[in-house]
N, C-alpha and C positions, 0 to 999 in steps of 0.2 A: 379922224384922229390919227396922227402919225404913229406908226409902229416903231419898235426899237430898231428894226432893220432899216427903216426909212431914216431914222435919226442918225444911225451910224453911217449909212451911205452918204448922207449930206455932210457929216463930219469928215469922212475920208476924202470927200471932194475938195474941201477947203483946207484940210490938215493932212496932206499926203507927202509932206517934205521929209526927207531922210537926211540927217546930219551925221557925218563920219568923223571919227578922231583916231589917229594912228599913234598909239602909245607903246605898242609892243613890237618886237622884232621877229616874232614868229606867231604861229596859229594861236588864236584865243579859244580856250576850251570852255570857259564859263563866264556868264555875266549875271549880276544880281543887283537889285535896288535895296537900299537901306529901308527900314520900316517907315521912316518919315518921308521917304522919296527925295531927300535932298542930295543923296549921293548914289553914284553907280560904281560898282567894282567889276573888274575883269581879271581873270587868271589865265596865264598863258604857258605854252610850251617853253617860252624863254626864261622860265623859273621866277618870273616877277608877278606882282599884283599891282594893278593901277586903280586909283580911286579918283573919280571925276565929280565935280560939283555941278549940279543942274541949275543953270540960270533959267529965266522964264522960258526962253525959246531956243536954248542951246546948252550943250555941255561946255563949261568953261575950259579954256585952254591950259589953265594952270593946274594940271592934274598932279597927283602925288604917286611916286613909284616906290613900292615896298619890296625890298630885297632881303633875302635870307634863306629861301628854300634852295636846296641843292639839286633839285630835279623839277620836272614839269609840274605846274599847278593844275591839277585836273578838275577840281570842283571847288566852289566857294559858296558860303552862305552867310548872311547877316544874322545877328541876334534879333529875333522877332520883337523883343521888348526894348532893346537898347540900340539906337541908330548909330552909335559910335563903334560898336564891336563887330568884327568880321572873323570868320573861321575859314581856314583853307586846308585842303587835303592835297598831299603831294606824294610823288613817287620816291621821295627821299626818306620815307618811313617816319615822317613827323606830321603832326597837326599843328598849325600855328594860329594863334589868336592875335589879331591886330587891333590897335586902337587908332581909328581914323583921325583923331586929333593930334597924334604924334606921328613920327616917321619911323616907327620901329614896332617889332612884335611885342605884345604884352606878355605872351607866354609861348613856349614851345613844348609840345608834349610828344615824347617818343612813342612809336608804335612798332608792332612786330613785322609789318609788311609794307608793300608799296600801296599807298592809299589812292583810291579812285573815286569814292563818293562820300558825301558828308551831308549831314542835316542837323538842325538845331531843334530841340523840343520847343513847343509853343510858348512855354513859360520862361524860356531862356536859361534854364538850369542845367541842361544836359546837351552834350554834343555826341552824336553817333557818327562813326566813320567806318567805312568798309574798305577792305583791301583786295588785291588781286587773287588772294587765296580764299576768298569768301568768308573771311573772319570779320565780324563787326565788333568794334570796341566802343564802349560807352564811357564818356569822360565827364566828370563834374566840372562845369564851366567856371565855377568860382575858385575851387582849390586846384584845378588843372590836374587832378589825380584820376587815374583810371578807376571806374566803378566796377566794370566787368567786361569779359570777352565772351562772344557767342560765335562758335564755329558752325557753319552751315554746310550741308552735304550736297548743295546744288549751287549753280551759278547765280550769284547775286548781282543784279545789274544796277538797281537804284533803290534807295531806302528813304523812308519818310515816316514821321509821326502823323497821326491824325490831328485835327485841330484842338481836340480836348487833351491830347497827350497821354491817353490811356491805352492806345493801340499803336503798334509798330508794324509798318508795311514794308515788304520786300518784293520786288519784281524778279522773276527767275527766268533762267534760260530754257525752262520746260514749258513756258507759256502760261505759268500760273502766278498768282499774287498770294503770298503767304502773309497772313495777318496774325500777329502775336499780341498777347496782353502785355502791358507795360506797367510796372517794372518787372513783372514775373517772367516775361519772355516765354510764355507757354503758347503753343499754337492754338488759336481760336477757330481759324477757318483757312482753308486753302481754296482759292477761287481759280477755277480753270477758265481763264479769261480769253486766251487766244490759242490758236493751233500752232503758233510759232513763238519764238523768244519774246518775252515781255521786256522792253528796254527801259521805259521811263514811266514815272507816276507823278501826278500833281493833284493837290486838293484845292478846291475853290475857297474863297474867303468865308463863305457861310458854313463850311464844314459838312454840307449836305451832299456834295458830289465829289467824286474824284475821277480823273481820266487816266487811262493807261495807253501808252504807245507801244506798238509791236513791230516785229520784223516782217509781219504780213502786210505792212503798209496801212493798217487800220488803227484808228483810235477808238477805244470804247469808253463810254461814259457810264459811271456806276452811281447808284444812290446809296447813301448811308442813313440809317443802319441796316436797311433791308438787304444790301448787297445784290441788288438787281441791276442788270445791264439795261439802261434806258434807251440807248441808241449807239450807233457807230458812225464814224466819219470816214469816208472812203475816197476822198479826192486825191490823196497822194499816191504815188506809185512805188516809192522806195521805203525802206524801214524808217519808222518814226523815231527820231533821236531825241527830241526835246518838246516839252509842252509848257504852256503857261496860261492861266486864267486871268482875265482882266479883273480889276479891283472890285467891280460890281458882280462878278461871277457870271456875267452874261455873254462873254466872248471867250473863245479858246483858240490860242495860236498853236499851230503844229508845224514842226520843222523836220526836214529830212534831207536826203541827197537830191530831191526834186529841186529845181531852181526857182521855187516859190515857197513862201511861208503862207500856209492856209489859215485864214482868220474866219472862224465859224461862229454862228449864233448857237449858244448852248441849248436853248429851249427847242429849236427846230432842227438843228444840224445843218441849216442852210449856210452857204458861203456869203459872208459879208464883204470880204476883201481878199485879194491875193497880192501879196507883196513879192515882187520879182527880185531874185538874187542872182549874182554872177556865178556863184559856186555853192556847194552844199552847206547847209546851216545846221550846227549841232548844239546851239544854245540860244534860248529866247527867254525874255522876262518882261512881263507887263509892269508898268509903274504902279505903285500901291495906291495912288490917288488920281492919276490922270490917264488918258488914253494914249500913252506913249509906250512903244514897244522897242526894247533894246535887244540886239542880236549880234552875232558874230559869225562870219562865214569861214569855211575852210580855206587853206592857202595852198592847196595842191595844184592849182593851175600853173601852167608853164611860166606865165609872166609874174606870178607871185603878187599880183596887184592887190589881193585882199589880205596879204600877210600882216597880221597884227592890228587889223582895223576893227574898231567897235562902232556899231551903227545904232542910231535911235530914229525910229519912224514915228510920225504923227504930229510933227510941228506944222504951224500954219504956212501955207504956200507963199503968202505975201510978205514974209519977213526976211 
């Protein structure tokens, strides 16, 4: 009987094609799929957001460009319940909510600082945004009004709700993961996850696991609700900048300044595939229903060949 690893090795043999689309004029900071998987969005240093439609075996060329931010778009996320709504965090001290069916922002919410990270609550009711001064603002997604601000006394790198929406997670510059009750925002637990800066955090679709990427080049996999470290992934050599679980929760993609994206089997920690890149990768996102991985590379290379390019891996080789 074929194992999951056997099935994926076979899949990546026949579905290893990467398709690129260049819609931005500068480095792409963030990529994310809509909850129905029909659209992919990217946010860039060029201050724009681009939305692409997914055809069966490619991204369509008729993408939409959303303009309005006055500074770099550092992170974006889709409403987990509404495939038309997208939220973006920018250094221009605003959060914008976009409707993918139109060519404009549905709302602009002013904030107190330069925003660098953003996430949506699982029920789509609340948007949390963090800025460079480690202040997290919670916004009502319907009224677009600020609910509350929470100032932290440590470096906040990435923020996330758990899948039930009753806990709020923050990765810190001290190597810890702070877990707060929501909406009370009281500290429930501080997890000493890594000896170095904890950079990124992602939950799987089941809500039973989350992964943390660290400056020590390790990825740790944790169980919920026990908060036990199940295993670590140690194939990368540089700080882990981005993580994404596949829709079935069985694969984990990890990206860094290594010139590969590591795709591991969650259950064993073994390598399933290694996706080669020309330059460092700071954003990855598995499709919510298919084994397609979107990613974007840095553009710091002299030739700027990767400037503004969004890539999707996993298409059939023979198309």
